[in-house]
N, CA, C and O of each residue as an XYZ file, in Angstrom:
632
protein
N      16.540     15.602    -17.319
C      17.006     15.621    -15.951
C      15.889     16.156    -15.066
O      15.322     17.211    -15.352
N      15.572     15.442    -14.001
C      14.492     15.822    -13.103
C      14.970     16.872    -12.109
O      16.092     16.809    -11.606
N      14.106     17.828    -11.840
C      14.413     18.871    -10.878
C      13.737     18.519     -9.564
O      12.571     18.124     -9.551
N      14.444     18.656     -8.483
C      13.905     18.347     -7.171
C      13.380     19.624     -6.525
O      14.020     20.675     -6.580
N      12.203     19.513     -5.910
C      11.600     20.654     -5.235
C      11.649     20.430     -3.738
O      11.482     19.306     -3.265
N      11.879     21.500     -2.992
C      11.911     21.431     -1.544
C      10.549     21.856     -1.014
O      10.167     23.022     -1.124
N       9.816     20.901     -0.435
C       8.484     21.174      0.088
C       8.498     21.561      1.562
O       7.434     21.817      2.126
N       9.658     21.612      2.205
C       9.718     21.860      3.642
C       9.109     23.193      4.076
O       8.538     23.236      5.166
N       9.187     24.301      3.299
C       8.507     25.519      3.758
C       6.990     25.339      3.846
O       6.337     25.993      4.659
N       6.432     24.466      3.025
C       4.992     24.236      3.065
C       4.589     23.400      4.269
O       3.455     23.506      4.738
N       5.505     22.559      4.787
C       5.195     21.737      5.947
C       4.909     22.592      7.180
O       4.080     22.223      8.012
N       5.590     23.728      7.301
C       5.446     24.557      8.499
C       4.043     25.117      8.649
O       3.563     25.274      9.772
N       3.376     25.423      7.545
C       2.067     26.053      7.634
C       0.922     25.075      7.424
O      -0.222     25.499      7.259
N       1.199     23.789      7.425
C       0.131     22.822      7.196
C       0.024     21.867      8.369
O       1.024     21.485      8.977
N      -1.198     21.492      8.671
C      -1.446     20.507      9.707
C      -2.247     19.389      9.050
O      -3.340     19.631      8.538
N      -1.724     18.191      9.058
C      -2.429     17.055      8.492
C      -2.210     16.848      7.004
O      -2.751     15.898      6.439
N      -1.437     17.701      6.352
C      -1.208     17.547      4.921
C       0.159     16.941      4.620
O       0.558     16.887      3.457
N       0.882     16.485      5.635
C       2.223     15.954      5.384
C       2.202     14.735      4.479
O       3.128     14.539      3.692
N       1.176     13.921      4.575
C       1.078     12.737      3.706
C       0.869     13.158      2.252
O       1.392     12.510      1.345
N       0.124     14.216      2.020
C      -0.091     14.695      0.651
C       1.225     15.141      0.039
O       1.507     14.831     -1.118
N       2.026     15.861      0.798
C       3.313     16.318      0.282
C       4.261     15.142      0.040
O       5.021     15.146     -0.928
N       4.218     14.137      0.917
C       5.042     12.954      0.703
C       4.630     12.216     -0.561
O       5.483     11.717     -1.295
N       3.323     12.142     -0.823
C       2.860     11.490     -2.044
C       3.302     12.264     -3.281
O       3.674     11.665     -4.290
N       3.261     13.602     -3.205
C       3.742     14.408     -4.330
C       5.230     14.172     -4.574
O       5.673     14.041     -5.715
N       5.980     14.120     -3.499
C       7.422     13.912     -3.623
C       7.726     12.523     -4.187
O       8.610     12.368     -5.029
N       6.979     11.503     -3.709
C       7.178     10.144     -4.220
C       6.784     10.046     -5.686
O       7.436      9.334     -6.450
N       5.722     10.751     -6.097
C       5.301     10.715     -7.492
C       6.355     11.348     -8.384
O       6.612     10.863     -9.486
N       6.961     12.418     -7.920
C       8.017     13.073     -8.700
C       9.223     12.151     -8.818
O       9.835     12.060     -9.882
N       9.568     11.465     -7.726
C      10.704     10.562     -7.737
C      10.416      9.361     -8.632
O      11.314      8.880     -9.323
N       9.171      8.871     -8.630
C       8.811      7.704     -9.431
C       8.878      8.017    -10.927
O       9.149      7.126    -11.732
N       8.636      9.258    -11.299
C       8.687      9.647    -12.699
C      10.089      9.492    -13.270
O      10.250      9.177    -14.449
N      11.101      9.713    -12.442
C      12.472      9.669    -12.925
C      13.074      8.266    -12.864
O      14.175      8.050    -13.371
N      12.375      7.316    -12.257
C      12.878      5.955    -12.118
C      12.330      5.112    -13.273
O      11.174      5.261    -13.668
N      13.177      4.225    -13.810
C      12.739      3.390    -14.928
C      11.825      2.267    -14.424
O      11.744      1.997    -13.226
N      11.152      1.636    -15.360
C      10.245      0.540    -15.024
C      10.915     -0.822    -15.198
O      10.243     -1.825    -15.441
N      12.232     -0.849    -15.074
C      12.934     -2.119    -15.198
C      13.289     -2.636    -13.820
O      13.728     -1.840    -12.990
N      13.135     -3.872    -13.529
C      12.574     -4.947    -14.325
C      11.051     -4.897    -14.329
O      10.443     -4.303    -13.438
N      10.438     -5.518    -15.328
C       8.976     -5.472    -15.411
C       8.334     -6.232    -14.251
O       8.918     -7.165    -13.701
N       7.126     -5.815    -13.895
C       6.415     -6.462    -12.793
C       4.924     -6.497    -13.082
O       4.412     -5.710    -13.879
N       4.238     -7.417    -12.427
C       2.782     -7.541    -12.489
C       2.241     -7.456    -11.072
O       2.886     -7.891    -10.118
N       1.044     -6.888    -10.948
C       0.332     -6.893     -9.679
C      -0.964     -7.659     -9.925
O      -1.782     -7.262    -10.755
N      -1.143     -8.757     -9.197
C      -2.252     -9.674     -9.438
C      -3.113     -9.766     -8.187
O      -2.597     -9.897     -7.077
N      -4.429     -9.697     -8.372
C      -5.352     -9.923     -7.261
C      -5.631    -11.418     -7.208
O      -6.216    -11.973     -8.139
N      -5.217    -12.074     -6.131
C      -5.337    -13.526     -6.030
C      -6.537    -13.966     -5.206
O      -6.863    -15.153     -5.192
N      -7.193    -13.055     -4.529
C      -8.362    -13.363     -3.712
C      -9.052    -12.072     -3.323
O      -8.687    -10.998     -3.802
N     -10.055    -12.175     -2.451
C     -10.777    -10.976     -2.032
C      -9.865     -9.975     -1.334
O      -9.959     -8.772     -1.577
N      -8.989    -10.465     -0.473
C      -8.097     -9.595      0.281
C      -6.641    -10.020      0.148
O      -5.851     -9.802      1.066
N      -6.277    -10.618     -0.970
C      -4.891    -11.038     -1.158
C      -4.411    -10.647     -2.554
O      -5.163    -10.674     -3.528
N      -3.134    -10.285     -2.612
C      -2.521     -9.791     -3.848
C      -1.124    -10.374     -3.969
O      -0.548    -10.859     -2.996
N      -0.586    -10.318     -5.196
C       0.785    -10.779     -5.418
C       1.459     -9.820     -6.385
O       0.894     -9.456     -7.416
N       2.672     -9.416     -6.037
C       3.510     -8.632     -6.947
C       4.558     -9.595     -7.481
O       5.337    -10.161     -6.715
N       4.575     -9.779     -8.800
C       5.544    -10.669     -9.442
C       6.521     -9.811    -10.237
O       6.111     -9.050    -11.114
N       7.805     -9.931     -9.934
C       8.848     -9.134    -10.585
C       9.782    -10.083    -11.334
O      10.272    -11.058    -10.765
N      10.023     -9.794    -12.605
C      10.913    -10.618    -13.427
C      12.364    -10.253    -13.101
O      12.851     -9.193    -13.494
N      13.032    -11.127    -12.392
C      14.411    -10.874    -11.956
C      15.354    -11.960    -12.457
O      16.172    -12.480    -11.699
N      15.234    -12.298    -13.735
C      16.089    -13.344    -14.306
C      17.554    -12.964    -14.150
O      17.946    -11.831    -14.432
N      18.350    -13.910    -13.702
C      19.783    -13.681    -13.533
C      20.173    -13.228    -12.145
O      21.360    -13.205    -11.822
N      19.210    -12.868    -11.311
C      19.510    -12.447     -9.938
C      19.393    -13.649     -9.010
O      18.432    -14.415     -9.077
N      20.379    -13.798     -8.152
C      20.360    -14.875     -7.158
C      19.573    -14.418     -5.927
O      19.242    -13.242     -5.777
N      19.291    -15.364     -5.070
C      18.554    -15.098     -3.833
C      19.240    -14.028     -2.996
O      18.575    -13.168     -2.417
N      20.565    -14.077     -2.928
C      21.332    -13.130     -2.113
C      21.447    -11.748     -2.751
O      21.851    -10.799     -2.078
N      21.102    -11.611     -4.029
C      21.182    -10.322     -4.725
C      19.954     -9.458     -4.493
O      19.945     -8.283     -4.860
N      18.912    -10.029     -3.886
C      17.630     -9.334     -3.726
C      17.377     -8.993     -2.262
O      17.777     -9.725     -1.356
N      16.700     -7.856     -2.053
C      16.365     -7.415     -0.701
C      14.953     -6.830     -0.722
O      14.619     -6.031     -1.596
N      14.130     -7.233      0.242
C      12.756     -6.735      0.356
C      12.594     -6.120      1.735
O      12.861     -6.771      2.745
N      12.153     -4.856      1.781
C      11.882     -4.194      3.065
C      10.484     -3.607      3.030
O      10.000     -3.184      1.981
N       9.841     -3.587      4.188
C       8.490     -3.026      4.325
C       8.464     -2.164      5.576
O       8.703     -2.645      6.684
N       8.168     -0.869      5.381
C       8.122      0.055      6.510
C       7.159      1.184      6.187
O       7.252      1.799      5.125
N       6.249      1.454      7.083
C       5.297      2.571      6.969
C       4.565      2.574      5.628
O       4.566      3.582      4.921
N       3.947      1.457      5.281
C       3.168      1.301      4.046
C       4.004      1.410      2.775
O       3.444      1.541      1.686
N       5.308      1.358      2.885
C       6.170      1.429      1.708
C       6.947      0.122      1.575
O       7.760     -0.231      2.430
N       6.671     -0.588      0.472
C       7.377     -1.824      0.158
C       8.474     -1.497     -0.836
O       8.207     -0.928     -1.894
N       9.710     -1.854     -0.505
C      10.852     -1.579     -1.367
C      11.514     -2.896     -1.736
O      11.889     -3.684     -0.868
N      11.655     -3.126     -3.045
C      12.345     -4.307     -3.554
C      13.594     -3.824     -4.269
O      13.513     -3.035     -5.210
N      14.752     -4.299     -3.819
C      16.032     -3.852     -4.353
C      16.808     -5.057     -4.878
O      16.818     -6.127     -4.268
N      17.447     -4.860     -6.008
C      18.287     -5.906     -6.573
C      19.644     -5.345     -6.940
O      19.738     -4.330     -7.630
N      20.694     -6.003     -6.480
C      22.064     -5.575     -6.795
C      22.855     -6.830     -7.106
O      23.166     -7.627     -6.220
N      23.175     -6.990     -8.382
C      23.865     -8.194     -8.830
C      25.358     -8.089     -8.539
O      25.985     -7.054     -8.767
N      25.906     -9.180     -8.036
C      27.336     -9.242     -7.740
C      28.091     -9.447     -9.041
O      27.836    -10.412     -9.763
N      29.002     -8.562     -9.341
C      29.804     -8.663    -10.569
C      30.944     -9.654    -10.370
O      31.594     -9.691     -9.325
N      31.160    -10.442    -11.393
C      32.290    -11.366    -11.367
C      33.312    -10.885    -12.389
O      33.020    -10.793    -13.581
N      34.485    -10.585    -11.918
C      35.529    -10.023    -12.780
C      36.171    -11.083    -13.669
O      36.849    -10.745    -14.640
N      35.966    -12.363    -13.348
C      36.631    -13.429    -14.089
C      36.015    -13.662    -15.465
O      36.661    -14.243    -16.338
N      34.768    -13.216    -15.672
C      34.092    -13.484    -16.942
C      34.330    -12.343    -17.929
O      34.228    -11.168    -17.578
N      34.648    -12.712    -19.170
C      34.823    -11.719    -20.242
C      33.700    -11.934    -21.248
O      33.670    -12.957    -21.932
N      32.788    -10.992    -21.344
C      31.638    -11.120    -22.227
C      31.993    -10.683    -23.652
O      32.641     -9.656    -23.851
N      31.566    -11.471    -24.630
C      31.655    -11.063    -26.025
C      30.399    -10.292    -26.411
O      30.452     -9.358    -27.211
N      29.284    -10.688    -25.841
C      28.008     -9.976    -26.019
C      27.237    -10.099    -24.706
O      27.143    -11.189    -24.142
N      26.699     -9.013    -24.231
C      25.946     -9.031    -22.978
C      24.549     -8.508    -23.252
O      24.342     -7.298    -23.336
N      23.584     -9.419    -23.392
C      22.200     -9.058    -23.686
C      21.260     -9.226    -22.505
O      20.151     -8.693    -22.519
N      21.682     -9.954    -21.490
C      20.852    -10.145    -20.309
C      21.178     -9.025    -19.330
O      22.301     -8.896    -18.844
N      20.159     -8.223    -19.061
C      20.366     -7.076    -18.176
C      20.636     -7.558    -16.758
O      19.962     -8.459    -16.258
N      21.606     -6.965    -16.132
C      21.945     -7.319    -14.764
C      22.197     -6.096    -13.915
O      22.872     -6.169    -12.888
N      21.653     -4.967    -14.346
C      21.898     -3.733    -13.609
C      21.077     -3.701    -12.318
O      20.076     -4.405    -12.182
N      21.510     -2.895    -11.407
C      20.821     -2.752    -10.127
C      19.476     -2.065    -10.341
O      19.294     -1.298    -11.286
N      18.539     -2.357     -9.441
C      17.215     -1.741     -9.536
C      16.637     -1.545     -8.142
O      17.087     -2.138     -7.161
N      15.633     -0.699     -8.094
C      14.862     -0.487     -6.873
C      13.436     -0.129     -7.263
O      13.199      0.849     -7.973
N      12.490     -0.933     -6.789
C      11.067     -0.657     -7.009
C      10.450     -0.305     -5.664
O      10.695     -0.974     -4.660
N       9.641      0.761     -5.656
C       8.927      1.163     -4.443
C       7.438      1.079     -4.716
O       6.952      1.568     -5.737
N       6.721      0.458     -3.801
C       5.281      0.309     -3.914
C       4.640      0.916     -2.672
O       4.931      0.497     -1.551
N       3.778      1.892     -2.868
C       3.036      2.505     -1.766
C       1.799      1.649     -1.530
O       0.900      1.618     -2.370
N       1.743      0.948     -0.389
C       0.646      0.047     -0.093
C      -0.437      0.763      0.700
O      -0.169      1.721      1.425
N      -1.660      0.282      0.549
C      -2.791      0.857      1.277
C      -2.686      0.502      2.755
O      -1.906     -0.366      3.147
N      -3.477      1.181      3.556
C      -3.518      0.891      4.990
C      -3.991     -0.544      5.205
O      -4.817     -1.047      4.444
N      -3.484     -1.184      6.212
C      -3.846     -2.544      6.649
C      -3.421     -3.624      5.657
O      -3.922     -4.746      5.724
N      -2.508     -3.308      4.741
C      -1.949     -4.323      3.842
C      -0.570     -4.670      4.373
O       0.242     -3.784      4.639
N      -0.306     -5.966      4.526
C       0.992     -6.408      5.022
C       1.569     -7.463      4.082
O       0.845     -8.099      3.315
N       2.870     -7.630      4.158
C       3.553     -8.638      3.348
C       3.458     -9.968      4.085
O       3.872    -10.079      5.239
N       2.910    -10.977      3.409
C       2.750    -12.279      4.063
C       3.851    -13.261      3.681
O       3.990    -14.308      4.314
N       4.633    -12.939      2.655
C       5.724    -13.838      2.286
C       6.268    -13.485      0.912
O       5.694    -12.669      0.189
N       7.385    -14.114      0.565
C       8.007    -13.896     -0.743
C       8.759    -15.150     -1.139
O       9.280    -15.872     -0.289
N       8.813    -15.406     -2.459
C       9.613    -16.531     -2.942
C      10.171    -16.212     -4.323
O       9.630    -15.392     -5.064
N      11.266    -16.886     -4.640
C      11.954    -16.717     -5.914
C      11.940    -18.059     -6.622
O      12.499    -19.040     -6.132
N      11.286    -18.093     -7.796
C      11.162    -19.345     -8.525
C      11.183    -19.056    -10.016
O      10.400    -18.241    -10.502
N      12.068    -19.716    -10.743
C      12.168    -19.601    -12.202
C      12.349    -18.158    -12.665
O      11.773    -17.758    -13.677
N      13.129    -17.384    -11.949
C      13.405    -16.007    -12.349
C      12.309    -15.014    -12.010
O      12.392    -13.855    -12.418
N      11.276    -15.433    -11.269
C      10.199    -14.548    -10.845
C      10.219    -14.417     -9.326
O      10.153    -15.411     -8.603
N      10.311    -13.198     -8.862
C      10.214    -12.911     -7.435
C       8.761    -12.583     -7.145
O       8.221    -11.616     -7.682
N       8.127    -13.380     -6.302
C       6.723    -13.159     -5.947
C       6.642    -12.666     -4.512
O       7.149    -13.309     -3.593
N       6.001    -11.520     -4.329
C       5.789    -10.951     -3.001
C       4.293    -11.019     -2.742
O       3.506    -10.389     -3.448
N       3.899    -11.786     -1.725
C       2.491    -11.983     -1.411
C       2.036    -10.955     -0.384
O       2.704    -10.723      0.624
N       0.885    -10.343     -0.659
C       0.330     -9.314      0.215
C      -1.056     -9.743      0.679
O      -1.786    -10.426     -0.039
N      -1.399     -9.332      1.881
C      -2.709     -9.632      2.426
C      -3.258     -8.376      3.098
O      -2.532     -7.668      3.796
N      -4.539     -8.109      2.882
C      -5.183     -6.966      3.536
C      -5.988     -7.485      4.710
O      -6.892     -8.303      4.542
N      -5.654     -7.003      5.904
C      -6.328     -7.417      7.131
C      -6.866     -6.183      7.838
O      -6.124     -5.459      8.501
N      -8.150     -5.956      7.690
C      -8.785     -4.813      8.355
C      -9.126     -5.237      9.778
O      -9.765     -6.271      9.971
N      -8.711     -4.452     10.789
C      -9.021     -4.804     12.180
C     -10.533     -4.872     12.408
O     -11.304     -4.166     11.758
N     -10.938     -5.728     13.336
C     -12.359     -5.931     13.616
C     -13.081     -4.629     13.959
O     -14.221     -4.418     13.546
N     -12.409     -3.756     14.719
C     -13.079     -2.520     15.139
C     -13.290     -1.551     13.972
O     -14.060     -0.599     14.097
N     -12.619     -1.781     12.845
C     -12.781     -0.893     11.690
C     -13.707     -1.481     10.626
O     -14.069     -0.792      9.673
N     -14.088     -2.732     10.780
C     -14.995     -3.364      9.818
C     -16.410     -2.849     10.060
O     -16.788     -2.594     11.203
N     -17.197     -2.694      8.994
C     -18.581     -2.270      9.194
C     -19.362     -3.370      9.917
O     -19.159     -4.558      9.667
N     -20.228     -2.969     10.787
C     -21.043     -3.949     11.497
C     -22.489     -3.496     11.511
O     -22.782     -2.301     11.470
N     -23.371     -4.448     11.568
C     -24.807     -4.180     11.513
C     -25.310     -3.933     12.934
O     -25.011     -4.704     13.846
N     -26.065     -2.869     13.116
C     -26.645     -2.522     14.410
C     -28.134     -2.867     14.351
O     -28.846     -2.413     13.456
N     -28.597     -3.669     15.307
C     -30.012     -4.036     15.335
C     -30.808     -2.933     16.016
O     -30.358     -2.321     16.985
N     -31.982     -2.701     15.494
C     -32.887     -1.683     16.048
C     -33.935     -2.410     16.877
O     -34.682     -3.243     16.365
N     -33.981     -2.090     18.148
C     -34.936     -2.727     19.046
C     -36.126     -1.808     19.264
O     -35.995     -0.585     19.242
N     -37.284     -2.410     19.474
C     -38.468     -1.614     19.773
C     -38.666     -1.625     21.278
O     -38.630     -2.682     21.908
N     -38.872     -0.456     21.847
C     -39.053     -0.321     23.284
C     -40.488      0.086     23.552
O     -41.069      0.830     22.762
N     -41.086     -0.388     24.664
C     -42.464      0.018     24.997
C     -42.517      1.510     25.335
O     -41.528      2.091     25.783
N     -43.679      2.118     25.115
C     -43.847      3.541     25.399
C     -43.701      3.777     26.897
O     -43.997      2.895     27.703
N     -43.255      4.942     27.255
C     -43.064      5.290     28.660
C     -44.413      5.490     29.345
O     -45.332      6.070     28.766
N     -44.523      5.011     30.561
C     -45.705      5.278     31.374
C     -46.738      4.184     31.326
O     -47.083      3.640     32.375
N     -47.251      3.834     30.170
C     -48.314      2.832     30.105
C     -48.115      1.967     28.872
O     -47.296      2.226     27.989
N     -48.942      0.901     28.882
C     -48.873     -0.008     27.741
C     -49.958      0.310     26.729
O     -49.970     -0.254     25.635
N     -50.884      1.220     27.085
C     -51.954      1.584     26.153
C     -51.449      2.673     25.216
O     -50.284      3.067     25.261
N     -52.355      3.148     24.368
C     -51.958      4.166     23.403
C     -51.579      5.459     24.133
O     -52.129      5.761     25.192
N     -50.660      6.199     23.578
C     -50.197      7.408     24.264
C     -51.297      8.476     24.348
O     -52.124      8.615     23.446
N     -51.279      9.223     25.458
C     -52.263     10.286     25.672
C     -51.820     11.526     24.927
O     -50.631     11.830     24.831
N     -52.823     12.247     24.391
C     -52.515     13.452     23.648
C     -52.518     14.644     24.604
O     -53.428     14.821     25.414
N     -51.500     15.428     24.483
C     -51.388     16.613     25.321
C     -51.775     17.793     24.454
O     -51.180     18.048     23.407
N     -52.814     18.525     24.931
C     -53.281     19.684     24.163
C     -52.811     20.957     24.827
O     -52.645     21.023     26.045
N     -52.606     21.944     24.023
C     -52.185     23.236     24.546
C     -53.390     23.981     25.098
O     -54.481     23.895     24.534
N     -53.207     24.715     26.199
C     -54.290     25.504     26.784
C     -54.468     26.777     25.977
O     -53.500     27.380     25.514
N     -55.731     27.175     25.816
C     -56.021     28.408     25.107
C     -55.831     29.587     26.044
O     -56.145     29.522     27.233
N     -55.320     30.642     25.489
C     -55.127     31.851     26.281
C     -56.466     32.544     26.471
O     -57.228     32.667     25.512
N     -56.783     33.009     27.707
C     -58.070     33.629     28.010
C     -58.147     35.074     27.646
O     -59.181     35.708     27.852
């Protein structure tokens, strides 16, 4: 059984460390959550990724994807049908929730469900003002004249 810690007293005396405490809290919460259903994270290009989650048995309406403040949440809740009487139930259909902490400037570009795989496509778009840019160094003529600079000598004390 996981024990929950209250980090709020530490928030009062810290400036700028709130994200660190949130990451600690999320890591503690992630430890207690199972890894079902299995998923893959695939790099599909230089700045594109795909999260593929095996959701066999879940319909389109049973799944929910939300993205807010760099946190992608995929939730599945299967609708139970009372009319069916199972003799053996080997296909898991329990509810799940996966949380993915995404990096800055990563957004969800789309999602699709095909053959029991839910694919969530991600793209990283760094704004132009944050991309590194090359600065050219220009040579400027010396001040005063176009000839070689004059040497200034110090006067000797008498």
